[in-house]
N, C-alpha and C positions, 0 to 999 in steps of 0.2 A: 532668757537666751536659748534655753532648750526648746521653747516653743517656736522661736524663730528658726532654729536649726531644722525643726520638723517641717516647717512651712517651706523653707528653701528646698529641702529634700523632695517634698511632695511636688512642688512646681517643676523642679529639674526632671524628676522621674517621669512625671506626666508629659512633659514635652519631648523627652528622649524616647520614650516608649511609643509616642504617637506614630502611626504608620506613615503619615505624610512626611513627618520629620525624617524617618529612616530612609524613605524613597528619595526625597530631595537631597539628602546629604550625599548620597552616592550618585544620584542622577544630575545634580547641578553642575558638577565639573564637566561631565560629558556634554550637557546641554550648552554650557559656556563655550567649550571648545568648538562644539558643532556650529554654534551661532557665529563665532568668529570665522571659521572656515566658510560658512555659507555666505556671510557678508563679503568676504574676501573674493570668493568665487563669482558672486553676483556683480561685484564692482569691476572685477577683471574682465568678465564676459561682456559687461556694458561698455567698458573702455575699448576693448578689443573687437567690438562688434564691427564688421565691415559694412559700410554703406556705399551704395552706388550713387554718384552725383553727376548729373548732366550739366553741361556748361555751354554758354553762348559768349564767345570772346570776340568783341568788336575792337579791342585795343591792339595796336601793333607792338606794344611793349612785351606782351606775353605770347609764347609760342607753344607748340605742342610739348616741348621739353619741360615746360613749367607745370604741366598737368600729369606729373608722374604718379602712378598708383602707389599707395602706401598700404600698411597693414590694416588701417581702418578706413581708408578712402580709396574708391575706384572711380575713375572719370570716364564719361562718354561725351564725345564732341557732337554737340547739336547746332554749331555756329551756322552751318549752311541753312538750317531751317528758318532762322530768325527768331526773335524773342517770343512773339505771339504763338507761333506754331510750336515752338519748343515747350511753352507753358502747357499748352493742350496735350501735347504727347506725354509729358511727364505726369500730368494729372491722371492719364489713363493707363499707366503702366506701373511697375513695382519700384521704380527708382524713388530714392528718398527725397530728392529735391533738385532744383535748378539754380545754377550759379550764373549771374549775368554780370559781365564786365563791360562797362560803356566805352564808347569811342571818344578819346579826347587826347590832346597833346600835353595836358597838365597832369603830372604824376599826383598832385595833391587832390585834384578832382577825382581821379580814378580810385585813389585810396579811400576817399570818403563817400563814393557813390556805388561801390560794388553791391549788388543785390543778390539775395538768396530767397528763392521761392520754395515752399514745402507745404505738404498737406498737414503735417503736425508740427508743433513748435519744437525746434531742435534743442538739444541740451547744450549747456555751457561748454563742456569739454569738446563737443563736436565742433562748435563755432570757433573755439580757440585753435583746434587743430587745422581747420579750414583756413583761418587767417594766417597761421604759421606757414602754411603752404606757399603763400604769396608774398608774405612780408619781406623775405630775404631777397626776392627778385625786385620788389619795389625799391628796397634799400640800395641794391646794387645799381639800379637805373638812376636813382636820385644822386648817388655818388658820381656817376659818370657825368650827369648833367651839371654837377657842381665842380667838375674837373678834378675829382679826387681819384688817385690811382688805386683802383680796387685790389690789385695784387699786393701793393705795399701795405694797404690797410689790413689785409688778411695776414701778412707777415707780422704786422705790429700787434696782433691780438695775442694776449697772454692771460693766463689763468693763475690767480693767486691761491695759495694753500696755506692758511693761517694755522699754525700749530699752537695748541692750547696748553698752558702751563700755569701752575700756581706759584706763589712766591717762595714756596719751600723747595722748588726745583723739581716737583713731581709733574711729569707730562700726562696729559689726558688726551682724549680724542673726541672728534665731533660724534662719533657714533654713540659713545657712552653717555653724552648729554641727551641724546634722543631716547636712550633707554631709560635714563633717570626720569625724563618727562613722562614716559609711558607708565613706568612703575608707580610713580607718584600720583598720576591721574587715576589709574586703576585702583590704588589703595584708597584714595580719597572718595571715589565713587562708591566703592564697596562699603566703607564706613557709613556713608549716607544711606545706602540701601539697607544695611544691617539695622541702623538706628530706626528707620521707618518701619521695617518689617517686624523686628522684635518689639518695638514700642507699640505698634498696633496690636501685636499679640497680647501684650500685657493689658492693654485697654479692653479688647474683646473678652479676655478672661474675667476682668472685673465686672463688665457689663452682664456677662452670662451668669455669674454667681449672684449678682444683684437681682436680676429679673427672675431667677429661679428661687429666690429667697433663702438659698443656702447660706448666704452671707450673715443672715440673722443668727443662724446657729453657731457659726464660726466665731463671730465677734463676742459671743457670750463667754468665751473662754480665752480669747486672744485680743489684745488691744489692736485697734485699727492700724496704728503705726506700724507694729511688727508684721501684721498681715500684709500691708502694702509693701514694706521693705522686703519681706520674704518672697513675694511675687517677683519684684524687680530683680533681686539677686539670683533667684532660681532660674528665671528666664535668661539672664545674663550668662549664667553657667552653661546653659544649653547652647547658647549662641557661641560661646568660647570653645566648647566641646566640639561643635560642628566645624568651627574654623580650623581646630587642631587636626581633625580628620582629613579636611581638605589639604592642609599643609603636608600631611604624610603622603597623601595621594600625589600631590604636586612633586614631592621629593622623589617618590618612586618613578614617576613619569620622566623626571629630569635625569635620573640614573639610567633609564632605558634609552632616552634620546641621545644623551652625550656620546656613547660608544658608536651609535648608529651613524651619527654625522661626523664622527672623528673630532669631537670637541677637544681631545687631548693635544691637538696640534698647537693650540694657543696657551696651553697651560703655563709655560715658562716664558711667555713673550711679554715684553714691556708694552705699555700703551703706545709708545713711538713705533715699535716694531709691528704692532697690530694695525696701526693707521697706515704704515708703509705697505703692509701686505694688502690692505684693502685698496689702496691706490693702485698697486701693481696687479690686483686681481689674482693674487697667489692662493687665497683661501676664500671659501664662499661666505656669504653674509651670515648664515646661520652659525657657522663656526666662529665668526667674529663676534657675533652677538653673545654666545655662550662664554667666550673669552672675556668680554667686557663685564658680563654679569658677575663673574668671579670676583671682580675688583670692587664691586659694590658692597657697602656695609650691610650685608644680608641680615645678620643677626640684630643689628640695630633697628632695621626696618621692620622685622618680624616682631620684636619685643615692643617697639613703639606702636605698632599696629594693634597688638592685643591690649596695651594699656589705654590708648586713645580710643579704641572701640569700646572698652569697658567703661571708661569715664564718660564718653559721649553717650553711650546707651543708658548708663545709670541716670545721668542728668535728664535726658529727654523722656526716659520711661517713667520717671517720677511724675512728670507733667501729664503723660499719657494716662497713667494710673488715676491721677486726680480728675481728669476729664471723664474717664470711664465711671468713676464713682459719682460724678455730678449729674450724668445723664442716664436715661432708661434704654436708649438704643443708639446704634452707630449713626443713624440719620441725624439725631439731635447733636452729636458730637462734632458735626462738621463746622458749626458756627465757632467753635473754640480751636479748630485746627490751624487756621491761618497764622495766629501769633507764634505757633510752634514751628510751622513750616517756613516762615520767612527767614529766620537765621540760617536754616539749612540751605535754602535757595541762595541766599547771599553768600554763604561759604563756597558753594559750587561756582557761583558767578566770579568771585574773587580768584578762586583756584584756577579757573580756565582763562580768565582775562589778564590776571596780574602775576600770579605765581609763575606761570609758564615763561613769561617775558622778563620778570624781575623778581626772582625768588627771595632775594635778600633785601629788597627794598623796604621802605617804611611801612607801606600799605600792607604788604604780605606779612611782614614781621608782626605788625599790630594785630591783624586778624588772626594770626596763628597764636596769639596769647589770649584773645577774648574767649572765655570758656564755651560760649554758645556756637562759635565757629572753629575753634582751635582743632577738634578732632579731625576735620576734613582738610583745613588749610595747612595745618602742621604736617600731616601725613603727605601732602603734596610737596612740601618743602624738604623733608628729611632726605629723600634720595639725592637732592641737590647738595647736601652737606650743610648741616645746621649745628651751631655750637651746642654742646651738651647742656649748658646752663639754660639755654632757651627752652629746650625740651623739658627739663626739670621744672622750671617756672611755669610752663604751660600745664604740665601735669598737676602741680600743686594747685594752681588756680582752678583747674577743671574739677578736681575732686572736692576742693573746698566749696565751690559753687554747688556741687551736687549735694553736699551736706546741708547747705543752706536751703536749696530748692526742695529737698525731701522733707525738711521741716515745714515749709510753707504748704507743700503738697499734702502733707499728712493732715493739716488742719481742714483743708477742703475735703479730703477723703473721709475723715472722721464724721463730718456732718452729712456729706452727700451720699454716703454708702447706705443710709437709712431713709433717703428722700425718694418718694415714688410719685409718679403721675404728674410731675411739674417740671417744665422746662426752665431751668435756671438762667439768669441773666448775668452779665459781668458784674453788675452792682451787687447781686446777691452773693456771688463768689467772694467779693471783697468783704462782704459782711461775715462770711464764714471764717475768714482769716482772723477775725477779731474774737471769735469764740474761744 
């Protein structure tokens, strides 16, 4: 056990003292925030980009009032030119495209035969904005043609506002559900990234020691099982240490941001009051979000994240270490990566397609219990509210499976660590398990 402790310390110190580890520990949060801001800015600038569109309107249904400029659309009337001349003119100037509305007495024909000509393929958001510009007018004309009183129809419009409650009488809001989805998605995605990054780190470390023949000296005094287990646990410690640093930085950032945006306004508000304030526009969205975040089981999320990251990492890193011992270089390891990556990919798919829409359904619950998918799927479910017994069962199964897999991986590691110059096959790996 003393030798195992020394190996764990060696791996942990080697990772933590690494210059790249230190730089990325403090740079990653900045890069992450910067990336989010950049994506938000680029998305906003693309959506809000103003495009000039010429139009040829041969229909009597639309008038000049229907071609009102918006924040993203500006119209130029080329009706007098005719379609062919308008096409040629638009092609030779800086206008984005040409909208053609045909002449017809049939509203259905006009709705189905409006044409848009452009030099470049327009984006989906642009086309939807353009269609929205005319759908209301076509709808109004259709109602008049059917003898429906448009004024009475407008008065009949009403918007429902469904208030969310659980059976214990606790009120929630729609905003907090969105925040739960975001937190769960981010947590699951981070675990996936950590498993891949730190698992690959273990595999590369094993390959480096194997190819440099240092491993031959080490295993003369340490059993291969303890060597592999020490590498796995030491690297896991470095990952948890890095996460705790990020957690402290996030807490500092939170303490700075709250006073700046006036987060204390929602400190003593109930979920119903927060939702009412949102509907009335009394407080801004950032303040609402901060108020909702306070109501989340933050400590449950944080502790669960650490436990599921640790369990998921230990489980997969044992397999990564076995692969590293079986091959001589990273290129040869690719043939064994697919069986490891498939459960991770499946977990992400289930998380994004099932958990978001049905977090307490049979599929989501089942995959959150399966050890190879539970670290990701369960972390996506926890912000939605998961019974404690399900979390405990998932953790017990996860760590029990790790113990089983570390035993199998150790058999491959024990044989493969001294094998050189030969690319193993799956058949040979199964033979090593019998030794």
